[in-house]
C-alpha positions in Angstrom: 131.3 6.7 108.9 133.7 10.1 109.2 133.4 12.8 111.3 134.2 16.9 110.7 138.1 15.7 111.9 138.8 12.5 109.7 136.8 14.5 106.7 139.8 17.3 107.4 142.5 14.7 107.7 141.0 14.0 104.4 141.6 17.1 102.7 144.9 17.4 103.9 145.6 14.4 102.7 144.7 14.5 99.1 146.7 18.1 99.2 149.6 16.8 100.4 149.7 14.2 97.8 148.8 17.1 95.1 151.5 18.8 96.4 153.8 15.7 95.8 153.2 15.1 91.8 153.8 18.7 91.7 156.9 18.8 93.1 158.2 15.7 91.3 157.6 17.4 88.1 159.5 20.6 89.1 162.8 20.1 87.5 164.6 22.5 89.9 163.4 20.5 92.8 166.3 19.2 94.6 166.0 19.4 98.6 168.9 18.5 100.5 166.7 17.4 103.1 165.8 13.4 102.5 162.5 13.8 103.9 161.0 16.4 101.3 162.8 14.6 98.2 160.5 13.9 95.1 161.4 10.2 95.6 160.8 10.2 99.4 157.6 12.1 99.7 155.7 10.0 98.2 156.1 7.0 100.6 155.7 8.9 103.7 152.3 9.7 102.0 151.6 6.2 101.4 152.3 5.4 105.2 149.8 8.3 106.4 147.0 6.8 104.7 147.6 3.4 105.3 147.3 5.1 109.2 144.1 7.1 107.8 142.3 4.2 107.0 142.7 2.1 110.2 141.3 5.6 111.4 138.4 5.2 109.6 138.4 1.7 110.3 138.4 2.6 114.0 135.9 5.1 114.1 133.4 3.3 112.0 133.7 0.1 114.4 133.9 2.3 117.5 130.8 3.9 116.1 129.0 0.1 115.8 129.4 -0.9 119.1 128.7 2.5 121.2 125.5 2.2 119.2 124.9 -2.0 120.1 126.2 -1.7 123.3 123.1 1.6 124.1 120.6 -0.9 122.3 121.7 -3.6 125.3 121.6 -0.4 128.5 118.2 0.8 127.8 116.4 -3.1 127.4 118.3 -3.1 131.0 116.8 -0.2 132.2 113.6 -1.2 130.8 114.2 -4.8 132.7 114.8 -3.4 135.9 112.2 -1.1 135.7 109.8 -4.4 134.9 111.5 -6.3 137.9 110.4 -3.3 139.7 106.3 -3.7 138.8 106.7 -7.2 139.7 108.0 -7.0 143.4 105.5 -4.2 143.8 103.1 -6.9 142.6 104.4 -9.4 144.8 104.9 -7.7 148.0 103.3 -4.3 147.6 104.9 -0.8 147.3 104.9 -0.6 150.8 106.9 -3.7 151.1 110.3 -3.6 153.1 111.6 -6.2 149.2 109.8 -3.5 147.2 112.1 -0.4 148.7 115.0 -1.9 148.7 114.3 -2.7 145.1 113.3 0.5 143.9 116.3 2.3 145.9 118.6 0.0 143.2 116.5 0.3 140.1 116.3 4.7 140.8 120.4 4.3 140.5 120.2 2.4 137.5 117.6 4.1 135.8 118.4 7.7 137.1 115.1 8.9 138.6 117.2 9.6 142.0 118.6 12.4 139.1 115.1 13.3 137.9 114.4 13.3 141.4 116.6 15.4 142.5 116.1 17.8 139.9 112.7 18.6 139.9 112.7 18.9 144.0 115.6 21.1 143.6 113.4 23.3 140.8 109.9 23.0 142.9 112.0 24.5 146.4 113.6 27.6 144.3 109.9 28.5 143.0 108.7 28.6 146.6 111.5 30.7 147.1 110.3 34.6 148.1 111.8 37.0 146.7 115.1 38.4 147.1 115.5 34.9 149.2 119.1 32.9 148.9 119.1 29.8 146.4 121.3 27.7 148.5 123.1 25.0 146.6 123.0 21.7 146.8 125.7 19.5 145.9 125.9 18.2 142.2 124.9 15.0 141.3 126.9 12.9 139.0 125.9 12.3 135.5 124.8 8.2 135.1 127.3 6.1 133.6 127.7 2.6 132.0 130.1 1.3 134.5 128.0 2.0 138.0 124.7 1.1 135.9 126.4 -1.9 135.2 127.6 -2.5 138.9 123.9 -1.9 140.3 122.2 -4.1 137.9 124.7 -6.7 139.4 123.9 -5.4 142.9 120.2 -6.1 142.1 120.5 -9.5 140.8 122.0 -10.5 143.7 119.5 -9.1 145.9 116.7 -10.8 144.0 118.7 -14.0 144.2 117.9 -13.6 147.7 114.4 -13.7 147.4 112.8 -17.4 147.6 109.5 -16.0 146.8 111.3 -14.8 143.3 110.0 -17.0 140.7 108.4 -15.0 138.4 106.2 -15.8 135.3 107.6 -13.8 132.7 110.7 -15.6 132.0 112.6 -12.2 130.7 112.7 -11.7 134.5 114.1 -14.8 135.6 117.5 -14.9 137.3 118.0 -16.6 134.3 117.3 -14.8 132.1 119.0 -12.0 133.9 122.3 -13.6 134.4 122.3 -14.2 130.8 122.0 -9.9 130.5 124.2 -9.3 132.8 126.1 -11.4 130.8 126.0 -9.6 127.4 126.2 -5.7 129.2 129.8 -6.7 130.4 130.7 -8.2 127.1 129.1 -5.4 125.4 131.1 -2.1 127.7 134.5 -5.0 128.0 134.0 -4.7 123.8 133.4 -0.7 124.0 136.4 0.1 126.3 138.9 -2.0 124.6 137.3 -0.1 121.3 137.7 3.7 122.8 141.1 2.9 123.5 142.1 1.5 120.0 140.4 4.7 118.8 142.3 6.9 120.9 145.9 4.9 119.9 144.7 5.3 116.3 143.8 9.3 116.6 147.2 9.8 118.3 149.4 7.8 115.7 146.9 10.0 113.1 147.9 13.7 115.0 151.7 12.2 115.1 151.7 11.6 111.5 150.4 15.2 110.4 150.9 17.5 113.2 154.5 16.4 114.9 157.6 17.2 113.9 158.8 15.4 110.8 154.9 15.0 110.0 152.9 15.8 106.9 152.2 19.4 107.8 155.8 20.2 108.5 157.5 18.4 104.9 154.9 20.0 102.9 155.6 23.4 104.5 159.8 23.0 103.9 158.8 21.5 100.3 156.6 25.0 99.8 159.9 26.9 101.0 162.4 25.2 98.9 159.8 25.2 95.9 159.7 29.5 97.0 163.4 29.2 97.3 164.2 27.9 93.7 161.4 29.3 91.6 160.3 32.9 93.5 157.3 33.6 95.0 155.6 35.1 92.5 156.0 32.3 90.3 153.3 29.9 89.1 155.3 27.3 90.7 154.9 28.4 93.7 151.6 29.8 93.8 150.0 26.7 92.2 150.9 24.9 96.5 149.9 28.0 98.6 146.4 29.2 99.9 146.0 24.9 100.4 146.0 23.1 104.2 148.2 20.4 104.5 
């Protein structure tokens, strides 16, 4: 899957490839700089093409991992709600055990955030005209690391409940621990692939936009063509109005 940014890089790479091919046919194209000589431009562009392949692969790999990761975490959220219901069925919703489980489940599912938001809206609506709105502290958005940490805390709490032996195998301690292992592995892989993507993106930015990168070299190549053929020449006009 190509992003808008990677598609832009693809177009620039194609234009640069076309420029290298075009200037290779110009008899007066003999720059002093080694970077933009006829025989050296294609080799550099090949290096950029290799980097682009790695960049595309990192985008695809990261996208796939994110989808799989999101599926696992949605499954975890549904499971924790079922655990809460199981505890309510076993001990009642007014029990201490239910309150303990419920407080952790709310952190995992984000119900604490949505509840905070609803209370704030209700309070604002109850204000009389002209009364000031008091800003409360902001609530951080959920992130998967904290969700996993809270899920581990929930599993630890359940292990302390001697009465917790559910008939539903998917809610058993063994199944919950297996899910914890799966979630940990998925999150670790996601972090690794995000790091790889970041490194590949930095490499691409360097190849395209930094000193002696593709943009810099094609700009200098065009300057040489303009000097040798003139800015009104068809040779020069063939290279302008394109993004490199």
